[in-house]
C-alpha positions in Angstrom: -0.1 0.0 -0.1 1.3 3.4 -1.0 -1.0 5.5 0.5 1.4 8.8 -0.6 0.8 8.4 -4.0 -2.7 7.9 -3.5 -2.8 11.0 -1.6 -0.5 12.9 -4.2 -2.5 11.9 -7.0 -5.9 13.3 -5.4 -4.3 16.2 -4.7 -3.1 17.2 -8.0 -5.9 15.9 -9.8 -8.2 18.0 -7.4 -5.4 21.0 -8.6 -4.9 21.6 -5.0 -1.2 22.8 -4.0 0.4 21.2 -0.5 -0.4 24.5 1.3 -4.2 24.4 0.0 -5.2 20.7 1.0 -2.9 21.2 4.3 -5.1 24.0 5.3 -8.4 22.3 4.6 -7.2 19.2 6.2 -5.5 21.0 9.6 -2.0 19.8 9.3 1.1 21.4 8.6 2.7 21.2 4.5 5.8 19.5 6.4 3.6 16.7 7.7 1.6 16.5 4.6 5.3 16.4 2.3 6.1 13.3 4.5 3.0 11.4 3.9 2.9 11.8 0.3 6.7 10.8 -0.1 5.6 8.0 2.8 7.7 8.9 5.2 4.9 8.7 7.9 2.3 6.0 8.3 -0.2 8.6 9.0 -3.5 6.9 11.3 -6.7 6.5 10.0 -8.3 9.4 11.5 -5.7 11.6 9.5 -6.4 9.7 6.4 -10.2 10.5 7.1 -9.6 14.2 7.1 -7.4 14.1 4.3 -10.2 12.5 2.1 -12.6 14.8 3.7 -10.6 17.4 2.6 -9.8 16.2 -1.1 -14.0 15.4 -1.0 -13.5 11.9 -1.9 -14.6 8.8 -0.3 -11.7 7.1 2.0 -12.3 4.4 -0.3 -10.7 5.8 -3.2 -7.4 6.6 -1.6 -7.2 2.8 -0.5 -7.7 2.0 -4.0 -5.6 4.3 -5.4 -2.8 3.5 -3.3 -3.0 -0.5 -4.0 0.0 -2.0 -5.1 0.7 -4.5 -7.4 -1.0 -8.1 -6.1 -3.0 -6.3 -2.9 -5.8 -6.4 -5.3 -5.3 -9.9 -6.8 -8.5 -11.3 -5.6 -10.3 -8.6 -7.6 -11.5 -9.3 -11.2 -9.1 -7.6 -13.3 -11.8 -5.8 -15.8 -13.6 -4.9 -12.5 -10.3 -3.2 -11.3 -9.9 -1.5 -14.1 -13.5 -0.2 -14.5 -12.9 1.2 -10.4 -9.9 3.0 -11.5 -11.4 4.8 -14.4 -14.1 5.5 -12.1 -12.0 7.0 -9.6 -10.2 9.3 -12.1 -13.2 10.5 -13.2 -14.5 11.0 -9.7 -11.3 13.0 -9.2 -11.6 14.9 -12.5 -14.9 16.5 -11.4 -15.4 20.0 -10.4 -15.6 20.5 -6.8 -19.3 21.4 -5.7 -19.2 23.4 -2.3 -22.5 21.4 -1.4 -20.7 18.2 -1.6 -18.8 18.7 1.1 -18.1 15.6 3.1 -18.2 16.2 7.0 -14.6 16.2 8.5 
């Protein structure tokens, strides 16, 4: 699991700077940078705050962070469809009314 890559991918797809995401998630930019570079393993509560700040379900971050072999039990076609759906979700413009609870 490389949750750091997933956070960075979601952040860049949302066109957010590290400073913007850090502010939304109530954390320092340096801590977010450490997370994105996989230098720290965040607790679940931090991942929940990041998912809410990115306005994506937490499960999307876990899916995007999965590495080779971690999804071996899932049908390849389904995994491909999930990947496309996840990326489409991240490409959608943010809606202020769609705020997820922190």
